[in-house]
Each structure stands twice: as structure tokens, then as C-alpha cells.
C-alpha positions in Angstrom: 15.9 -21.5 21.3 14.3 -18.5 19.1 14.6 -21.0 16.2 16.9 -18.6 14.5 19.8 -20.3 13.4 21.6 -18.2 10.7 23.9 -15.9 11.5 23.2 -13.3 8.7 19.7 -12.2 7.6 17.5 -13.3 4.8 16.2 -11.4 2.1 12.5 -11.9 1.3 11.2 -13.4 -2.1 9.1 -10.3 -2.5 12.0 -8.1 -2.0 14.0 -10.1 -4.5 11.2 -9.9 -7.0 11.0 -6.1 -6.6 14.8 -5.8 -6.8 15.0 -7.8 -9.9 12.4 -5.9 -11.8 13.1 -2.5 -10.3 9.9 -2.0 -8.7 10.9 1.1 -6.3 7.3 2.3 -5.7 4.6 0.7 -3.7 1.3 2.2 -4.6 -1.3 1.4 -1.9 -4.8 3.2 -2.0 -7.3 3.4 0.7 -10.6 4.6 -0.1 -14.0 4.1 1.3 -16.2 1.5 -0.3 -19.9 1.7 -0.8 -21.8 -0.7 1.5 -18.9 -1.1 4.0 -19.7 0.8 6.8 -17.0 2.1 9.1 -16.8 5.0 11.8 -15.4 7.0 8.7 -18.0 6.2 6.0 -19.7 9.3 6.3 -16.8 11.6 5.7 -15.2 9.2 3.3 -11.2 8.2 3.2 -9.5 8.6 0.0 -5.9 8.7 0.3 -2.7 7.1 -1.2 0.4 5.5 0.4 3.7 5.7 -1.7 6.0 3.3 0.0 9.8 2.8 -1.0 9.9 -0.8 -2.2 13.4 -2.0 -2.3 15.5 -1.1 0.9 15.0 0.3 4.3 14.7 -2.3 7.3 13.8 -4.9 4.6 17.0 -5.0 3.1 17.9 -8.2 4.9 21.2 -6.9 6.3 21.3 -8.6 9.7 24.3 -10.6 11.8 24.9 -11.7 15.2 27.5 -9.9 16.8 28.0 -12.0 19.7 25.4 -14.6 21.0 22.7 -12.8 22.4 23.1 -9.5 20.2 21.7 -9.1 17.0 22.4 -6.1 14.5 19.8 -5.1 11.8 20.8 -2.8 9.3 18.6 0.0 7.7 19.8 0.9 4.3 18.9 4.1 2.7 20.1 5.4 -0.7 19.7 8.7 -2.4 18.9 7.0 -5.7 16.0 4.9 -4.3 14.6 7.6 -2.2 14.6 9.9 -5.2 12.8 7.0 -7.4 10.0 6.9 -5.3 9.7 10.5 -4.5 9.5 11.2 -8.2 7.0 8.6 -8.7 4.9 9.9 -5.9 5.2 13.7 -7.3 4.2 12.6 -10.7 1.3 10.2 -9.7 -0.1 13.2 -7.6 0.1 15.5 -10.9 -1.2 12.7 -13.0 -4.1 12.1 -10.9 -5.3 15.6 -9.5 -3.9 15.1 -6.1 -2.7 18.6 -4.7 -1.1 17.4 -1.3 1.9 15.2 -0.4 3.1 14.5 3.2 6.6 12.6 3.7 6.2 10.2 6.9 9.4 10.0 8.9 11.4 9.8 12.1 14.6 11.9 10.9 14.3 13.4 14.7 15.9 10.1 15.6 17.3 8.6 12.3 18.9 11.6 11.3 21.1 10.3 8.5 18.8 7.6 6.9 15.7 9.4 7.1 17.3 12.7 6.9 18.7 11.7 3.4 15.2 10.4 2.4 13.6 13.7 3.3 16.4 15.6 1.2 15.3 13.7 -1.9 11.8 14.4 -1.2 12.4 18.0 -0.8 14.5 18.1 -4.1 11.5 16.6 -5.8 9.0 18.6 -4.1 11.0 21.8 -5.6 10.0 21.0 -9.1 6.4 20.6 -8.5 5.4 23.8 -6.9 1.7 23.3 -7.7 1.9 20.4 -5.1 1.6 21.5 -1.3 4.4 19.4 0.2 4.9 18.7 4.2 6.7 16.6 6.5 5.3 14.6 9.5 6.6 12.3 12.0 5.3 9.0 11.6 3.6 8.6 15.2 1.8 11.8 14.8 0.5 10.9 11.5 -1.0 7.8 13.1 -2.9 9.9 15.6 -3.8 12.4 12.9 -5.3 9.9 10.5 -7.7 8.1 12.6 -8.8 11.4 14.0 -9.4 13.2 10.6 -8.7 10.9 7.4 -9.6 13.8 5.2 -6.5 15.8 6.2 -4.5 13.1 4.0 -4.1 12.7 0.5 -0.7 11.3 -0.7 1.7 9.9 1.9 5.3 9.3 1.1 7.5 7.1 3.1 10.3 4.6 3.4 9.7 1.0 3.2 9.1 -0.2 6.7 6.8 2.6 7.8 4.8 2.2 4.5 4.1 -1.5 5.4 2.7 -0.7 8.9 1.0 2.5 7.9 -0.9 1.0 4.9 -2.5 -1.8 7.4 -3.6 1.3 9.6 -5.3 2.9 6.5 -6.8 -0.5 5.4 -8.4 -0.5 8.9 -10.1 2.8 8.1 -11.7 1.6 5.2 -12.9 -2.0 6.4 -9.9 -4.3 6.4 -7.3 -5.7 4.4 -9.7 -7.5 2.4 -10.2 -3.8 0.7 -6.9 -3.1 0.3 -5.2 -3.3 -3.3 -1.5 -2.3 -4.4 0.7 -1.9 -7.3 4.8 -2.2 -7.4 5.7 -0.1 -10.0 9.1 0.6 -11.8 10.5 2.2 -14.8 9.3 1.5 -18.2 5.9 0.7 -17.4 7.0 -2.7 -15.4 4.4 -3.3 -12.8 3.3 -6.2 -10.4 0.2 -6.1 -8.5 -1.0 -7.8 -5.6 -3.4 -7.3 -2.5 -1.6 -5.7 0.6 -2.8 -8.7 2.9 -0.5 -11.0 0.8 -1.6 -14.8 -0.1 -4.0 -15.4 3.0 -3.7 -18.9 2.3 -5.8 -20.1 5.4 -9.0 -18.1 4.6 -8.6 -19.1 1.0 -8.5 -22.9 1.8 -11.7 -22.2 3.9 -13.1 -20.5 1.1 -13.7 -17.5 3.6 -11.3 -15.0 2.2 -12.4 -11.5 0.5 -11.0 -11.6 -3.1 -12.1 -7.7 -3.3 -8.4 -6.5 -2.7 -7.1 -8.9 -5.2 -9.9 -7.8 -7.9 -9.0 -4.1 -7.0 -5.6 -4.8 -7.6 -6.3 -6.3 -10.9 -8.3 -3.2 -11.6 -5.3 -1.1 -11.2 -3.3 -3.4 -13.5 -6.0 -3.1 -16.4 -6.0 0.8 -16.1 -2.0 0.5 -16.2 -2.6 -1.4 -19.3 -5.0 1.3 -20.9 -7.9 -1.2 -20.5 -10.0 1.2 -18.9 -13.5 0.6 -19.9 -12.7 -3.3 -18.9 -11.6 -2.2 -15.5 -14.7 0.3 -15.2 -17.2 -2.7 -16.0 -15.6 -5.0 -13.5 -15.2 -2.1 -10.7 -19.1 -1.4 -11.2 -20.2 -5.2 -10.5 -17.7 -5.2 -7.5 -19.2 -2.1 -6.1 -22.8 -2.9 -6.8 -22.4 -6.3 -5.0 -20.9 -4.4 -2.1 -23.5 -2.0 -1.9 -26.4 -4.6 -1.9 -24.7 -6.3 0.8 -26.7 -9.3 -0.2 -23.8 -11.7 -1.2 -20.8 -10.4 0.8 -17.9 -12.1 2.8 -17.8 -12.6 6.7 -15.1 -10.1 7.4 -17.5 -7.3 5.9 -20.5 -8.4 7.6 -21.8 -11.0 5.4 -22.0 -14.9 5.2 -21.2 -15.7 1.6 -18.2 -17.7 0.6 -15.2 -16.6 -1.6 -16.7 -18.7 -4.6 -20.5 -17.2 -4.0 -19.2 -13.7 -3.9 -17.1 -14.2 -7.0 -19.9 -15.8 -8.7 -22.3 -12.6 -7.8 -19.9 -10.4 -9.4 -19.5 -12.4 -12.6 -23.4 -12.6 -12.8 -23.5 -8.7 -12.7 -20.4 -8.6 -15.2 -22.5 -10.6 -17.6 -25.9 -8.6 -17.1 
């Protein structure tokens, strides 16, 4: 037995929260961190994934056709696609970013990814100062590991963004450094680390809290608390640059509490 007894799909709690609060855009920055050495450290990585957050393959629309045959539905809507496209272009404009690439597989999924691209193109027409292009998802995977500097803001449907953001996290040193924010209308937002809860690492005091801290910094800036965010960020980056008290995933031996205590000490001055 596969252990799957349900005839129909299951919508995750995360997706339920995103739908409840209308959090249609998942923002996942990937930026090289001082002190964390990777093959890309010299050139540096500085890109942002804009992931549609409420539908796609994660809609939970699944059913068993006959025993041994399961069907999963990929849901793409005009409204959700337009929402995340509008957020991405406005974000790029607000943050001085000049390039957006939409990642897709419209060569295969002509109707679903095709609708997503239609909305991206319509929104792009309103932002002539931003260079808009499109790229197949698989081609983008190859090109970004060859030269991350060619990528700025990347806009894509739900599943693609979930997978691609793990790839970009690898470019900067791992999921322990990857923050994210779930953004909706009227300033509503929920922030979380890309890696989720990482319960096993937390229980062993081996987790790297940097991703969660960086997510918190995104939240503070969203709330207008820039000076507080800058102070905490400076302490985090100083700790990482010194490489004296850092966690095992980035080459250190410190426990989670030891790393956090060092950051707090620097904040206090």
C-alpha cells in the first residue's frame, strides 16, 4: 500500500492560510551573504523570486480515476496570475530593479501557463521602463547556475517558484539563509523562512536561524521600522562575516542558541 487512502486531494494548511488572507505573492530574495563562501561569492548573487502563491499544482484538486490511476489538476486563473504579475512589476519599480523574466512551460502546458504569460505581458505593457522577457523553466535552471548575474526578478507560477527558490538558495549557501514573505492586498503579509519549520534541526539545536531572522527583517521594513531592521541586519552580517560563531551548515560549530546569543550581543553593543 502507498499509505494514501483518500480518494480526493488535500489542501495544505499553508495554502489555506494564504487563501484566507489573500496572500497571492510569495517574495523569495536570494542574495549572497558576506562570510558565506560559495562558488558564486566573487560575482555575487542578487535576485528575487516572485511566486504565485494560491493555486497551480498546489490547489489540492486530485482524485482517483480508477484504482491505480490518479489525476491531479493544475488550476491557473486570470485574476491570480494578474495579481502576482502586478505585484512583481510594482516591486521591481519600487526597488530599482530593471529586469523581469517570466518562467514557464507554455510549450507543453499551452492553456494554463499560456494564461499566466498573457497576464504577465499585459502588466508588462504598463511598465515600459522595465525589461520583460520570458524563458522556459528548464532553460532558466541551466542558465542561472551558469551565470546568476543574468537574473534579477523572476516571476512564475506556484510549483515552479517553490522548486526554483531551493535552487537559488543553493547558490547563496543553503536554505538556512533564504527568507520569504507572503504578500497580499491592503498591506497584509505573513513572513516565514523558505525551509519551513525544520523541527528536527531545532530540536537538536543545529538549525540556522538566519533565514527566519532575515524574514523578520523583511517584516520590519514592511512595517516601516527600517532603522530597527538595519541594526539587526548589521549584527547578523557582522556575525556571519567574522565566522567565529556560526552554525554547522555554513562551516561553523555553534549551536542555534550560541549563534543567536552572539547576534544579540552585537545588537546590544
